[in-house]
Phi, psi and omega in degrees: 000327177297318183290315180297318179299318177302310182297308182301312179304315175294341176269004175075023173267085186290318182294324179290322176297317178300312180308308187294316175294329173299317178298321171305314180293332174288335178277328178207092186298340178279001182292097188292324181294315182291328180291318174301315181291327180294317182300317178291318174303317183290329174295312183293332180268016179064021177263072192293310189295327175291322178292326178295321177303314175299313179298328178294319181292327170303309183303318178298316180288314184228092179286356175259013180285094186296316182291326180293316180305308178298319181290321180296320177301318182298314182290334174290327173295317184304323188259009175061048177262100189264014176308125179046039184299313178296318176298315183301311179284338166302319171295315182296318178300321173301318182295308178307311181303318181295316183291323182294309179301334179273356181084011176267158178290156175294139178282355175253131181298152183290325183286331174290313184307328182303332180278351186258161183279059170263145176296164180296323181296313181291329178292324179294321179288325173302310182300314179305307188295327177288327178291322179293315178299321178300316177297319177296328173297313174301311174304318182297331177279356181069021176279145181290139178276121192258009183224157179297000000 
């Protein structure tokens, strides 16, 4: 069910993907991957409160799930939930700093980071890491690089 949900998500059939991820969770309520995918599909369907609930459950099972933490923070901003906002962004900044120091791309997309209380220097680093990863992805697919 998770694979079907992922395929439907890529095809932009959000309701179909939500239904498939929910079926996967009926079979295995502890399936963190299906729950994370469900939360993302709910986000794409603008069902932020439901997605926050699912991201919270992912984090209960896996407190170290960086993408779930970042996506949940973005959705909390979308619904203007300011609960523990300062602490939330301090943690996100620590996560981004750690990922960048390890040579990995930021788990926060540059266009989302613009809405966060990050310094211009950190915003620049986030954007650069995303650009570098995008170039690597293009190269790994054997696609021609159409920019300098």
